[in-house]
FIDREN-242255 format. One record per residue: residue number from 1; x, y, z of N, C-alpha, C, O, CB in turn. Coordinates in steps of 0.001 Angstrom, whole numbers. Glycine has a CB too. Example, Ala and Ser with C-alpha at 12.3 -4.5 7.8 and 13.67 -1.06 7.14 Angstrom:
2
   k     n.u     n.v     n.w    ca.u    ca.v    ca.w     c.u     c.v     c.w     o.u     o.v     o.w    cb.u    cb.v    cb.w
   1   13190   -5690    7800   12300   -4500    7800   13200   -3300    7800   14236   -3319    8465   11308   -4473    9046
   2   12850   -2250    7080   13670   -1060    7140   12900      30    7870   13409    1138    8039   14084    -598    5725
***
This chain:
269
   k     n.u     n.v     n.w    ca.u    ca.v    ca.w     c.u     c.v     c.w     o.u     o.v     o.w    cb.u    cb.v    cb.w
   1     842   -1189       0       0       0       0     882    1246       0    1885    1311     711    -956       2    1223
   2     498    2222    -800    1187    3509    -738     398    4430     184    -766    4733     -79    1346    4142   -2162
   3    1031    4871    1259     374    5678    2287     872    7113    2192    2074    7371    2141     637    5098    3707
   4     -83    8042    2170     247    9464    2136    -100   10089    3477   -1183    9861    4016    -502   10186     984
   5     826   10879    4013     652   11506    5331     803   13017    5197    1708   13510    4523    1681   10942    6360
   6     -96   13738    5849      13   15190    5976    -280   15549    7426   -1404   15373    7895    -966   15935    4994
   7     716   16047    8131     641   16241    9576    1101   17663    9905    2185   18081    9498    1510   15181   10335
   8     274   18395   10638     626   19756   11058     374   19903   12550    -679   19508   13052    -184   20817   10260
   9    1337   20468   13250    1248   20670   14697    1632   22115   14995    2692   22582   14580    2174   19665   15478
  10     764   22817   15714    1068   24207   16080    1226   24325   17585     372   23875   18350     -39   25167   15580
  11    2318   24928   17995    2567   25235   19403    2421   26742   19581    3143   27515   18951    3991   24740   19863
  12    1495   27159   20432    1288   28585   20718    1605   28828   22189    1131   28095   23056    -181   29034   20378
  13    2393   29841   22468    2869   30101   23819    2062   31225   24468    1761   32232   23827    4361   30456   23800
  14    1718   31047   25738     884   32017   26445    1590   33348   26629     942   34391   26721     473   31468   27793
  15    2917   33318   26685    3729   34533   26732    4868   34361   25741    5338   33245   25517    4272   34815   28183
  16    5304   35441   25159    6396   35361   24190    7604   34683   24820    8120   35120   25849    6776   36764   23674
  17    8040   33610   24182    9198   32876   24695   10478   33506   24165   10547   33894   22999    9125   31379   24303
  18   11476   33605   25009   12761   34179   24583   13629   33151   23882   14576   33499   23176   13510   34750   25780
  19   13294   31863   24085   14030   30802   23399   13147   29565   23320   12176   29425   24064   15372   30482   24128
  20   13501   28678   22411   12720   27472   22175   13648   26346   21754   14536   26537   20922   11633   27716   21104
  21   13438   25179   22330   14151   23974   21905   13124   22904   21544   12176   22664   22292   15122   23464   23024
  22   13320   22269   20400   12405   21247   19912   13135   19954   19629   14259   19959   19126   11689   21724   18663
  23   12491   18841   19957   12897   17519   19502   11713   16897   18782   10629   16782   19355   13380   16621   20692
  24   11911   16493   17529   10827   15970   16706   11142   14545   16252   12181   14285   15645   10586   16882   15487
  25   10227   13636   16559   10324   12266   16048    9112   12036   15148    8104   11463   15560   10384   11201   17225
  26    9243   12495   13926    8130   12493   12977    8510   11861   11642    7758   11957   10672    7640   13909   12749
  27    9671   11218   11589   10187   10717   10322   10314    9200   10337   11079    8661   11137   11536   11351   10012
  28    9585    8497    9474    9718    7035    9391   11030    6632    8732   11643    7422    8015    8543    6434    8615
  29   11453    5399    8981   12640    4848    8345   12237    3628    7513   11228    2979    7788   13716    4469    9406
  30   13026    3336    6515   12767    2168    5681   13271     903    6356   14312     904    7013   13421    2333    4307
  31   12521    -172    6184   12980   -1515    6555   12260   -2489    5636   11669   -2064    4643   12700   -1842    8087
  32   12292   -3787    5939   11878   -4786    4967   10446   -4595    4454   10191   -4781    3264   12009   -6146    5572
  33    9518   -4229    5326    8121   -4094    4901    7657   -2637    4832    6456   -2368    4800    7223   -4864    5848
  34    8605   -1702    4808    8266    -280    4762    9372     469    4021   10542     403    4399    8069     300    6203
  35    8990    1176    2969    9968    1931    2188    9507    3378    2080    8415    3655    1584   10163    1307     775
  36   10337    4286    2542   10011    5706    2520   10315    6260    1131   11476    6329     727   10803    6480    3614
  37    9278    6654     406    9430    7195    -940    9864    8650    -916   10770    9051   -1646    8134    7058   -1711
  38    9220    9425     -84    9595   10829     100    9085   11258    1468    8059   10771    1944    9010   11748   -1046
  39    9816   12178    2094    9398   12662    3408   10057   14003    3686   11215   14228    3334    9752   11640    4515
  40    9307   14883    4319    9845   16186    4683    9291   16625    6032    8093   16510    6293    9518   17230    3602
  41   10170   17124    6877    9786   17732    8154   10267   19176    8142   11401   19447    7750   10387   16942    9379
  42    9416   20102    8566    9813   21502    8549    9157   22302    9656    8235   21824   10318    9481   22114    7221
  43    9632   23508    9854    9054   24465   10803    8958   25819   10107    9696   26087    9159    9916   24563   12122
  44    8042   26675   10580    7870   27989    9963    8750   29052   10620    8346   30208   10752    6410   28411   10037
  45    9933   28658   11022   10941   29572   11541   12129   29571   10585   12344   28600    9859   11380   29171   12987
  46   12882   30633   10582   14064   30722    9728   15213   29990   10414   16185   30591   10872   14444   32214    9435
  47   15061   28667   10467   16033   27836   11172   16131   26485   10479   15220   26074    9762   15642   27661   12664
  48   17234   25809   10700   17471   24503   10092   17312   23406   11132   17922   23457   12200   18871   24441    9458
  49   16486   22414   10813   16344   21256   11681   17548   20342   11502   17956   20053   10377   15028   20498   11383
  50   18113   19888   12617   19296   19030   12556   18887   17575   12793   18422   17237   13881   20359   19478   13601
  51   19057   16704   11778   18672   15295   11944   19794   14454   12550   20977   14694   12308   18262   14704   10601
  52   19392   13476   13333   20328   12481   13853   19536   11252   14266   18307   11253   14212   21155   13045   15054
  53   20222   10226   14668   19590    8998   15155   19622    8992   16677   20677    9201   17277   20301    7735   14583
  54   18470    8751   17308   18475    8715   18769   18933    7345   19266   19279    6475   18467   17074    9047   19325
  55   18935    7159   20570   19468    5924   21159   18691    4685   20744   19226    3576   20785   19468    6031   22663
  56   17421    4862   20342   16578    3723   19976   16558    3465   18469   15881    2547   18006   15166    3952   20469
  57   17291    4263   17710   17332    4094   16266   16297    4900   15516   16168    4747   14302   17163    2673   15935
  58   15552    5756   16201   14561    6615   15556   15237    7875   15006   16268    8314   15515   13434    6994   16552
  59   14637    8444   13958   15143    9703   13414   14664   10848   14303   13467   10998   14548   14675    9909   11935
  60   15600   11641   14775   15304   12774   15648   15781   14056   14981   16957   14183   14642   15969   12597   17040
  61   14861   15013   14792   15226   16339   14332   15184   17288   15522   14214   17293   16280   14281   16821   13194
  62   16213   18077   15688   16266   19017   16809   16466   20439   16308   17008   20676   15229   17391   18634   17782
  63   16012   21373   17128   16110   22786   16786   16308   23591   18055   15630   23366   19058   14854   23264   16022
  64   17225   24514   18009   17407   25483   19080   17175   26881   18539   17865   27307   17612   18815   25366   19703
  65   16208   27608   19106   15837   28946   18635   16044   29922   19787   15469   29744   20861   14347   28987   18117
  66   16851   30939   19574   17239   31841   20673   16836   33277   20396   17572   34221   20683   18743   31773   20911
  67   15646   33414   19828   15037   34732   19615   13589   34675   20095   13038   33584   20239   15113   35160   18102
  68   12968   35814   20342   11573   35790   20799   10661   35077   19799   10799   35239   18587   11070   37217   21033
  69    9733   34290   20326    8814   33539   19476    7488   33375   20215    7474   33078   21409    9413   32150   19086
  70    6383   33566   19510    5053   33427   20102    4390   32110   19728    3531   31616   20458    4171   34580   19672
  71    4788   31535   18588    4197   30280   18125    5104   29665   17081    5923   30349   16468    2773   30502   17552
  72    4948   28369   16887    5687   27677   15836    4786   26594   15250    4074   25907   15982    7021   27065   16385
  73    4822   26448   13932    4067   25396   13258    5037   24383   12673    5977   24736   11961    3154   25986   12152
  74    4791   23124   12984    5632   22010   12545    4851   21209   11510    3669   20926   11706    6065   21105   13754
  75    5496   20846   10424    4827   20035    9403    5651   18797    9098    6881   18831    9093    4594   20854    8115
  76    4945   17702    8842    5573   16461    8395    4680   15884    7306    3469   15759    7490    5776   15437    9586
  77    5275   15534    6181    4472   15009    5086    5319   14123    4194    6543   14251    4140    3850   16147    4274
  78    4642   13218    3493    5355   12348    2573    4544   11139    2201    3355   11052    2508    6658   11917    3165
  79    5194   10202    1535    4571    8959    1120    5480    7784    1471    6704    7864    1368    4263    8980    -391
  80    4845    6699    1886    5560    5495    2304    4897    4287    1654    3672    4165    1664    5576    5356    3862
  81    5701    3403    1094    5195    2154     515    5301    1059    1576    6385     802    2101    5992    1759    -788
  82    4185     420    1887    4173    -598    2938    3695   -1936    2383    3005   -1986    1366    3275    -157    4108
  83    4067   -3007    3056    3565   -4341    2735    3204   -5044    4028    3710   -4697    5094    4613   -5164    1929
  84    2329   -6032    3934    1843   -6741    5118    2816   -7856    5484    2945   -8844    4762     422   -7315    4876
  85    3503   -7684    6624    4436   -8692    7119    3866   -9402    8337    4613  -10025    9091    5784   -8054    7462
  86    2560   -9319    8541    1863   -9964    9659    2503   -9565   10984    2610  -10375   11904    1880  -11500    9500
  87    2925   -8309   11068    3473   -7792   12311    4959   -8000   12507    5545   -7378   13392    2770   -8398   13425
  88    5591   -8853   11715    7010   -9146   11909    7850   -7971   11391    7667   -7519   10261    7406  -10469   11184
  89    8763   -7490   12223    9600   -6335   11890   11013   -6842   11587   11719   -7301   12484    9614   -5280   13063
  90   11412   -6758   10337   12745   -7215    9937   13494   -6087    9230   12934   -5363    8406   12646   -8460    9015
  91   14771   -5959    9575   15626   -4996    8896   15548   -3581    9427   16120   -2671    8827   15296   -4980    7474
  92   14860   -3369   10530   14779   -2029   11109   16073   -1704   11859   16742   -2595   12384   13557   -1917   12059
  93   16408    -433   11898   17571      19   12669   17287    -237   14143   16266     209   14668   17882    1542   12408
  94   18184    -951   14808   17913   -1395   16186   19231   -1439   16968   19795   -2517   17156   17213   -2806   16198
  95   19729    -281   17425   21070    -223   17997   21214    -799   19402   22333   -1088   19827   21515    1171   18017
  96   20124    -972   20129   20225   -1400   21526   20104   -2919   21658   19408   -3549   20861   19144    -716   22367
  97   20760   -3508   22638   20551   -4939   22913   19122   -5173   23387   18535   -4316   24047   21563   -5453   23975
  98   18567   -6325   23055   17163   -6583   23384   16907   -6526   24890   15796   -6213   25319   16740   -7945   22841
  99   17924   -6826   25691   17740   -6825   27145   17348   -5444   27668   16744   -5333   28735   19018   -7295   27837
 100   17686   -4403   26927   17319   -3050   27362   15804   -2899   27472   15310   -2105   28273   17881   -2003   26386
 101   15072   -3662   26667   13618   -3528   26643   12920   -4370   27713   11705   -4565   27680   13098   -3914   25282
 102   13711   -4856   28651   13163   -5451   29868   13151   -4451   31016   12578   -4717   32072   13966   -6689   30262
 103   13775   -3316   30810   13879   -2319   31867   12518   -1702   32173   11695   -1491   31282   14877   -1229   31473
 104   12307   -1423   33440   11079    -727   33832   11125     704   33316   12193    1312   33237   10892    -748   35376
 105    9967    1233   32968    9869    2617   32530    8671    3252   33225    7706    2553   33535    9738    2715   30976
 106    8707    4546   33477    7692    5187   34324    6252    4969   33878    5371    4806   34722    7953    6645   34378
 107    5990    4962   32569    4610    4879   32085    4149    3456   31807    2964    3229   31565    4464    5693   30838
 108    5063    2498   31839    4722    1114   31468    5179     131   32538    6025    -729   32292    5357     746   30115
 109    4607     273   33730    4903    -647   34827    3631   -1368   35241    2572    -757   35386    5521     105   36032
 110    3749   -2663   35426    2585   -3474   35783    2322   -3404   37287    3224   -3628   38095    2792   -4938   35345
 111    1084   -3093   37651     680   -3185   39049     -10   -4531   39276      -2   -5386   38390    -261   -2001   39441
 112    -600   -4721   40441   -1215   -6013   40761   -2336   -6366   39787   -2473   -7525   39394   -1757   -5997   42185
 113   -3138   -5376   39394   -4259   -5640   38494   -3779   -6076   37119   -4356   -6985   36522   -5137   -4404   38368
 114   -2736   -5444   36611   -2198   -5843   35309   -1520   -7204   35391   -1623   -8006   34462   -1207   -4793   34793
 115    -833   -7470   36487    -203   -8791   36652   -1266   -9884   36714   -1056  -10985   36205     672   -8825   37932
 116   -2394   -9586   37329   -3479  -10566   37389   -4025  -10853   35986   -4290  -12005   35644   -4610  -10062   38312
 117   -4192   -9799   35176   -4646  -10019   33799   -3633  -10849   33021   -4013  -11756   32280   -4884   -8675   33088
 118   -2352  -10548   33184   -1313  -11297   32469   -1295  -12753   32906   -1124  -13648   32079      65  -10663   32700
 119   -1470  -12994   34194   -1487  -14376   34697   -2664  -15158   34129   -2591  -16377   33970   -1546  -14386   36230
 120   -3750  -14451   33826   -4935  -15114   33302   -4808  -15564   31860   -5656  -16309   31368   -6096  -14213   33423
 121   -3760  -15123   31174   -3571  -15522   29772   -3278  -17015   29675   -3663  -17664   28702   -2424  -14713   29124
 122   -2605  -17555   30670   -2353  -18988   30679   -1047  -19363   30011    -358  -18499   29469   -3475  -19703   30011
 123    -689  -20661   30042     583  -21133   29498     548  -21229   27969    -499  -21087   27337     936  -22493   30097
 124    1727  -21476   27404    1826  -21635   25957    3151  -21105   25459    3965  -20602   26233     674  -20923   25250
 125    3363  -21225   24137    4548  -20639   23528    4470  -19115   23624    3387  -18542   23742    4690  -21090   22051
 126    5641  -18471   23573    5687  -17017   23749    4763  -16294   22787    3998  -15426   23209    7102  -16513   23566
 127    4814  -16629   21505    3988  -15937   20518    2504  -16134   20809    1712  -15200   20687    4318  -16431   19107
 128    2135  -17344   21190     737  -17629   21514     276  -16804   22709    -838  -16280   22718     547  -19125   21801
 129    1134  -16692   23710     769  -15921   24901     663  -14431   24582    -204  -13741   25118    1796  -16148   26018
 130    1535  -13940   23719    1472  -12530   23339     176  -12221   22593    -425  -11167   22803    2680  -12157   22474
 131    -254  -13132   21725   -1543  -12948   21061   -2687  -12984   22081   -3654  -12230   21971   -1753  -14033   19982
 132   -2563  -13862   23064   -3575  -13927   24108   -3629  -12668   24943   -4706  -12208   25323   -3323  -15105   24995
 133   -2466  -12111   25226   -2396  -10856   25979   -3056   -9725   25180   -3820   -8935   25734    -921  -10497   26309
 134   -2763   -9655   23899   -3368   -8622   23055   -4889   -8733   23081   -5582   -7724   23214   -2851   -8732   21607
 135   -5411   -9950   22956   -6863  -10155   22959   -7474   -9786   24308   -8559   -9206   24359   -7196  -11613   22617
 136   -6790  -10118   25393   -7312   -9812   26729   -7402   -8310   26961   -8390   -7823   27511   -6432  -10450   27804
 137   -6372   -7572   26542   -6397   -6123   26706   -7465   -5492   25812   -8116   -4523   26204   -5018   -5527   26389
 138   -7639   -6034   24633   -8684   -5538   23727  -10068   -5671   24359  -10915   -4792   24204   -8643   -6299   22389
 139  -10289   -6766   25066  -11578   -6988   25721  -11712   -6174   27002  -12816   -5766   27363  -11761   -8466   26030
 140  -10610   -5937   27685  -10645   -5312   29009  -10793   -3793   28956  -11428   -3201   29829   -9393   -5663   29766
 141  -10206   -3157   27931  -10159   -1702   27871  -11019   -1156   26737  -11176   -1793   25696   -8726   -1233   27706
 142  -11563      15   26955  -12332     719   25933  -11440    1784   25321  -10868    2610   26033  -13635    1349   26527
 143  -11321    1764   23999  -10478    2734   23315  -11137    4110   23321  -12276    4268   22882  -10194    2281   21873
 144  -10403    5105   23827  -10893    6482   23895   -9850    7386   23267   -8910    7797   23947  -11197    6914   25368
 145   -9990    7712   21976   -8986    8541   21299   -8751    9854   22034   -9684   10488   22526   -9416    8826   19862
 146   -7490   10243   22095   -7142   11514   22720   -6973   11447   24228   -6601   12438   24856   -8176   12516   22398
 147   -7243   10288   24813   -7140   10165   26264   -5867    9416   26636   -5537    8403   26019   -8375    9446   26840
 148   -5155    9910   27640   -4064    9152   28240   -2757    9189   27488   -2535   10018   26606   -4470    7766   28387
 149   -1880    8241   27875    -550    8154   27290     482    9005   27991    1668    8930   27667    -608    8540   25867
 150      54    9819   28954     980   10720   29645    1130   10388   31119    1928   11020   31811     518   12147   29499
 151     384    9414   31613     458    9015   33016     657    7508   33093     455    6812   32097    -821    9444   33790
 152    1051    6987   34259    1281    5542   34377      71    4731   33921   -1074    5115   34162    1626    5181   35819
 153     335    3617   33267    -746    2821   32679   -1688    2271   33736   -2835    1951   33424    -172    1677   31863
 154   -1238    2154   34968   -2112    1659   36033   -3350    2547   36184   -4420    2061   36551   -1345    1588   37365
 155   -3207    3848   35903   -4348    4756   36020   -5385    4475   34932   -6582    4423   35212   -3879    6219   35939
 156   -4926    4295   33697   -5846    3974   32609   -6496    2611   32838   -7681    2432   32556   -5109    3993   31257
 157   -5733    1660   33344   -6277     323   33560   -7345     340   34644   -8323    -403   34570   -5161    -654   33933
 158   -7156    1187   35648   -8171    1311   36692   -9469    1891   36141  -10554    1533   36600   -7653    2184   37833
 159   -9366    2782   35163  -10545    3386   34538  -11159    2482   33477  -12294    2700   33052  -10179    4724   33920
 160  -10407    1462   33046  -10831     526   31992  -11018    1233   30652  -11842     814   29840  -12135    -171   32394
 161  -10268    2289   30421  -10313    2968   29135   -9015    3736   28944   -8312    4049   29905  -11541    3917   29043
 162   -8709    4035   27684   -7493    4780   27422   -7263    4979   25943   -7995    4457   25103   -6315    4082   28032
 163   -6227    5748   25639   -5827    5973   24267   -4922    4860   23773   -4634    3911   24502   -5135    7311   24133
 164   -4476    4981   22536   -3658    3934   21943   -2372    3695   22736   -1945    2551   22895   -3323    4291   20506
 165   -1755    4767   23233    -522    4606   24007    -774    3849   25310      97    3110   25769      97    5973   24311
 166   -1955    4020   25914   -2278    3280   27137   -2390    1780   26849   -1889     959   27617   -3594    3804   27752
 167   -3044    1431   25748   -3121      19   25354   -1711    -545   25155   -1404   -1648   25605   -3962    -146   24054
 168    -858     228   24473     507    -234   24232    1299    -350   25530    2038   -1315   25722    1221     711   23272
 169    1149     627   26420    1848     562   27702    1419    -664   28504    2254   -1323   29125    1591    1834   28512
 170     132    -969   28495    -353   -2141   29226     249   -3414   28656     674   -4292   29406   -1886   -2214   29179
 171     287   -3519   27336     883   -4697   26697    2363   -4809   27057    2834   -5882   27433     710   -4629   25164
 172    3082   -3714   26943    4516   -3706   27231    4782   -4094   28684    5674   -4897   28959    5115   -2323   26935
 173    4019   -3532   29604    4224   -3820   31029    4009   -5299   31329    4792   -5909   32057    3278   -2970   31889
 174    2945   -5873   30766    2652   -7289   31016    3700   -8197   30379    4133   -9171   30994    1263   -7646   30482
 175    4106   -7885   29162    5111   -8704   28486    6432   -8687   29246    7062   -9729   29422    5324   -8215   27051
 176    6850   -7518   29694    8089   -7436   30471    7973   -8227   31767    8946   -8812   32241    8437   -5974   30776
 177    6760   -8235   32337    6552   -9024   33548    6767  -10514   33317    7112  -11247   34244    5159   -8791   34081
 178    6566  -10958   32090    6842  -12359   31722    8315  -12592   31381    8731  -13725   31141    5975  -12768   30532
 179    9094  -11519   31362   10485  -11639   30934   10657  -11535   29432   11683  -11957   28898   11051  -12937   31406
 180    9675  -10982   28741    9733  -10812   27288   10059   -9356   26974    9298   -8475   27374    8387  -11237   26615
 181   11151   -9065   26281   11452   -7676   25918   10306   -7069   25097    9781   -7705   24184   12777   -7602   25123
 182    9932   -5843   25432    8810   -5189   24735    9038   -3689   24731    9718   -3143   25600    7443   -5534   25409
 183    8450   -3028   23728    8636   -1588   23572    7405    -964   22926    6589   -1648   22308    9892   -1289   22732
 184    7292     347   23083    6196    1098   22468    6644    1659   21123    7806    2019   20938    5718    2241   23402
 185    5695    1726   20188    5943    2273   18858    4932    3385   18583    3749    3238   18888    5855    1160   17768
 186    5389    4477   18019    4464    5493   17508    4519    5480   15986    5543    5143   15391    4815    6914   18066
 187    3408    5849   15367    3376    5863   13914    2048    6362   13392    1269    6985   14113    3656    4486   13370
 188    1808    6081   12142     596    6519   11454    -226    5306   11045     320    4251   10721     942    7384   10217
 189   -1547    5469   11063   -2465    4389   10725   -3499    4882    9734   -4145    5906    9957   -3149    3835   11984
 190   -3658    4146    8625   -4703    4439    7653   -6019    3900    8196   -6157    2695    8406   -4373    3822    6254
 191   -6988    4783    8426   -8295    4372    8941   -9101    3685    7834   -8800    3824    6649   -9074    5595    9502
 192  -10127    2945    8248  -10984    2263    7281  -11653    3245    6331  -11843    2942    5153  -12039    1443    8001
 193  -12011    4422    6840  -12602    5472    6010  -11747    6725    6147  -11294    7029    7251  -14089    5757    6419
 194  -11510    7464    5063  -10698    8682    5138  -11238    9642    6193  -12435    9928    6236  -10651    9377    3773
 195  -10349   10129    7031  -10767   11049    8080   -9586   11872    8534   -8433   11490    8336  -11384   10293    9265
 196   -9883   13018    9152   -8835   13858    9726   -8864   13691   11226   -9930   13707   11841   -9015   15352    9328
 197   -7696   13530   11816   -7595   13355   13256   -6564   14346   13783   -6109   15217   13042   -7211   11887   13625
 198   -6198   14224   15031   -5251   15169   15620   -4013   14499   16198   -3091   15192   16628   -5931   15963   16694
 199   -3966   13176   16219   -2861   12524   16906   -2365   11290   16163   -3107   10647   15421   -3278   12144   18303
 200   -1104   10980   16380    -531    9762   15841   -1070    8558   16610   -1729    8704   17640    1009    9808   15905
 201    -783    7387   16097   -1230    6148   16721     -56    5519   17469    1091    5935   17305   -1808    5162   15658
 202    -353    4523   18282     692    3817   19022     332    2347   19141    -842    1981   19201     895    4438   20421
 203    1357    1513   19173    1172      75   19387    2422    -468   20067    3291     309   20462     892    -677   18034
 204    2527   -1759   20207    3646   -2363   20926    4386   -3337   20022    3838   -3833   19038    3156   -3079   22197
 205    5632   -3601   20371    6411   -4680   19767    7003   -5523   20877    7433   -5000   21905    7528   -4124   18835
 206    7023   -6837   20667    7606   -7752   21642    8477   -8756   20912    8257   -9050   19737    6507   -8471   22468
 207    9466   -9278   21620   10428  -10198   21018    9911  -11628   21105    9668  -12148   22194   11803  -10081   21708
 208    9744  -12257   19942    9251  -13630   19884   10373  -14545   19409   10941  -14293   18346    8014  -13741   18948
 209   10714  -15593   20150   11781  -16501   19737   11546  -17044   18335   10452  -17505   18009   11903  -17652   20723
 210   12594  -16981   17506   12508  -17495   16151   11989  -16498   15135   12246  -16657   13942   11649  -18683   16136
 211   11264  -15472   15571   10712  -14477   14662   11370  -13114   14817   11455  -12347   13857    9229  -14350   14881
 212   11833  -12813   16015   12347  -11481   16298   11233  -10578   16786   10296  -11035   17441   13012  -10882   15060
 213   11335   -9303   16470   10339   -8336   16935    9042   -8489   16151    9041   -8547   14921   10875   -6898   16805
 214    7935   -8554   16894    6605   -8680   16306    5736   -7573   16887    5775   -7313   18090    5983  -10097   16579
 215    4955   -6924   16035    4104   -5808   16450    2714   -6293   16841    2174   -7223   16242    4000   -4768   15330
 216    2136   -5640   17870     811   -6001   18382      11   -4724   18641     471   -3826   19346     926   -6859   19688
 217   -1168   -4655   18074   -2074   -3529   18287   -3272   -4022   19088   -4198   -4616   18535   -2526   -2896   16930
 218   -3247   -3771   20395   -4331   -4252   21257   -5612   -3443   21073   -6687   -3918   21439   -3899   -4201   22718
 219   -5529   -2244   20519   -6744   -1463   20252   -7637   -2212   19265   -8848   -2313   19461   -6386     -54   19697
 220   -7029   -2731   18210   -7788   -3411   17158   -7645   -4934   17214   -8237   -5644   16401   -7340   -2909   15801
 221   -6860   -5436   18171   -6637   -6877   18324   -6108   -7506   17042   -6662   -8481   16534   -7929   -7570   18743
 222   -5029   -6929   16532   -4384   -7490   15349   -2912   -7101   15311   -2483   -6153   15968   -5095   -7018   14070
 223   -2155   -7854   14528    -755   -7510   14299    -695   -6515   13145   -1235   -6793   12074     107   -8788   13994
 224     -58   -5371   13333     -43   -4333   12311     321   -4842   10922    1210   -5676   10752     911   -3263   12707
 225    -402   -4308    9927    -251   -4728    8542     189   -3549    7685     862   -2643    8178   -1565   -5325    8007
 226    -179   -3549    6416     285   -2495    5522    -432   -1165    5719    -120    -201    5019     125   -2936    4108
 227   -1374   -1082    6639   -2021     191    6949   -1231    1004    7985   -1589    2145    8278   -3437     -58    7458
 228    -178     431    8529     598    1060    9601    1936    1560    9059    2602     874    8284     826      66   10767
 229    2317    2770    9481    3626    3339    9163    4377    3521   10471    3988    4329   11313    3497    4701    8385
 230    5430    2784   10632    6224    2788   11869    7173    3983   11861    7895    4198   10887    7024    1457   12026
 231    7172    4772   12962    7994    5979   13014    9062    5911   14104   10249    6013   13794    7114    7192   13239
 232    8679    5743   15366    9649    5819   16460    9342    4765   17519    8205    4312   17649    9646    7225   17090
 233   10371    4380   18273   10211    3389   19339   10849    3913   20622   11659    4841   20604   10843    2027   18931
 234   10456    3286   21746   11048    3639   23015   10563    2726   24116    9708    1870   23889   10745    5072   23356
 235   11101    2902   25299   10650    2112   26448    9198    2427   26775    8442    1551   27195   11541    2379   27675
 236    8812    3696   26577    7413    4091   26697    7204    5330   25838    8092    5716   25077    7017    4361   28192
 237    6034    5957   25956    5676    7055   25061    6586    8271   25209    6706    9059   24272    4252    7466   25307
 238    7219    8438   26346    8118    9575   26525    9280    9506   25549    9673   10522   24976    8639    9625   27960
 239    9834    8312   25356   10985    8135   24465   10617    8316   22996   11470    8681   22187   11591    6761   24668
 240    9366    8067   22648    8947    8094   21247    8010    9252   20941    7346    9249   19904    8276    6794   20885
 241    7945   10237   21820    7014   11358   21637    7283   12076   20320    8433   12405   20030    7124   12350   22810
 242    6242   12330   19509    6456   13019   18233    7069   14398   18385    7922   14794   17590    5161   13138   17500
 243    6636   15134   19405    7131   16492   19629    7404   16691   21116    6557   16400   21960    6113   17548   19110
 244    8587   17186   21420    8902   17624   22773    9488   19026   22659   10380   19278   21848    9899   16631   23495
 245    8974   19928   23480    9417   21314   23399    9767   21840   24782    9217   21416   25798    8337   22190   22754
 246   10699   22773   24779   11097   23443   26012   11146   24942   25748   11809   25392   24814   12476   22917   26527
 247   10443   25713   26573   10502   27170   26496   10869   27697   27871   10786   26972   28863    9147   27777   26003
 248   11275   28964   27930   11783   29493   29197   10707   30096   30081   10995   30480   31215   12826   30522   28929
 249    9455   30194   29588    8399   30740   30432    7051   30464   29797    6966   30183   28601    8594   32254   30657
 250    5976   30545   30613    4625   30434   30084    4187   29005   29816    4919   28046   30065    4519   31219   28831
 251    2958   28893   29297    2367   27603   28962    2314   27436   27447    2407   28405   26694     955   27472   29573
 252    2162   26178   27016    2103   25872   25590     768   25235   25254     372   24243   25867    3262   24945   25178
 253      68   25809   24271   -1163   25213   23747    -832   24509   22441    -162   25069   21573   -2281   26294   23537
 254   -1308   23276   22309    -987   22461   21141   -2258   22190   20351   -3252   21725   20909    -308   21130   21559
 255   -2229   22478   19061   -3307   22088   18153   -2673   21336   16994   -1536   21611   16610   -4129   23336   17647
 256   -3415   20385   16440   -2840   19557   15382   -3906   19094   14423   -5081   18995   14775   -2113   18359   15968
 257   -3485   18811   13211   -4342   18161   12225   -3505   17098   11524   -2321   17299   11254   -4937   19197   11196
 258   -4131   15979   11236   -3409   14847   10656   -4327   14119    9693   -5473   13806   10014   -2893   13883   11758
 259   -3801   13857    8510   -4536   13062    7534   -3612   11957    7027   -2528   12223    6508   -5059   13951    6354
 260   -4061   10716    7188   -3322    9538    6732   -4238    8763    5810   -5328    8365    6220   -2833    8649    7934
 261   -3824    8539    4579   -4710    7894    3616   -3917    7101    2594   -2725    7324    2386   -5583    8929    2915
 262   -4615    6172    1963   -4005    5455     852   -3908    6400    -333   -4887    7055    -690   -4818    4178     485
 263   -2738    6472    -942   -2546    7358   -2078   -3422    6905   -3238   -3553    5707   -3492   -1065    7397   -2497
 264   -4011    7847   -3931   -4863    7506   -5068   -4008    7043   -6246   -2798    7263   -6285   -5738    8714   -5477
 265   -4670    6400   -7201   -3943    5931   -8385   -3250    7081   -9106   -2144    6927   -9625   -4895    5214   -9344
 266   -3917    8243   -9133   -3328    9414   -9782   -2071    9852   -9053   -1080   10242   -9670   -4336   10568   -9837
 267   -2130    9779   -7688    -974   10200   -6904     211    9264   -7055    1345    9645   -6765   -1348   10303   -5456
 268     -50    8003   -7522    1043    7053   -7636    1770    7181   -8968    2846    6607   -9134     526    5643   -7463
 269    1214    7914   -9913    1862    8036  -11226    2986    9059  -11188    3643    9294  -12202     836    8427  -12299
***
């Protein structure tokens, strides 16, 4: 599938900021089932974004602005060719040892309630249990777009609802509790019907013996296919946040628009 993305994020500051620092993780990378045809990230400031690879292998663009600024608009757009690998991730940049993804992280820690759900999955091969965990979380939680992802997953689990990052955090926390390396992924998802939204999607990846990293989307109870564009990974959503900003004073209001769709036949010529 050829996927077209148009993403705009505006940061407006309550008081004129004297300086601004940005970290942007908005750029997908090519691997076996995903090929980036074209991609551009930009800002409406007279400044150059500096690209590099972060510790997790994600593309990170950074910017330091040391003049007064009241607002900044960030854009990311491009096209990506994807294929359905039934969730298996092969050939992705992966600089860290897998053991790193067993580490506890602030937003993805299992409490007693999550451990009880994980224990209820029952015995079996690792891949079978991971599929069972995905199905259990899909049944247990109600997907609420725009909610959560910024607080420990135990809070969302207590409410029995959350955003995509909460579902991913719950999966990651339970998998790590089994001794299975797991991580959160942010990216773009082509919806069943064309629509405009305001936020990126999130899912999880876990290490399956013999297969390597496999992706799991507990929101939809499926392994990501060619409708998913993988962008960034981390121990939890903090590491893979699309935008992180620092200003020297005031509050920041964030507005965004995002359109992810299958490219039309005309657009592919």
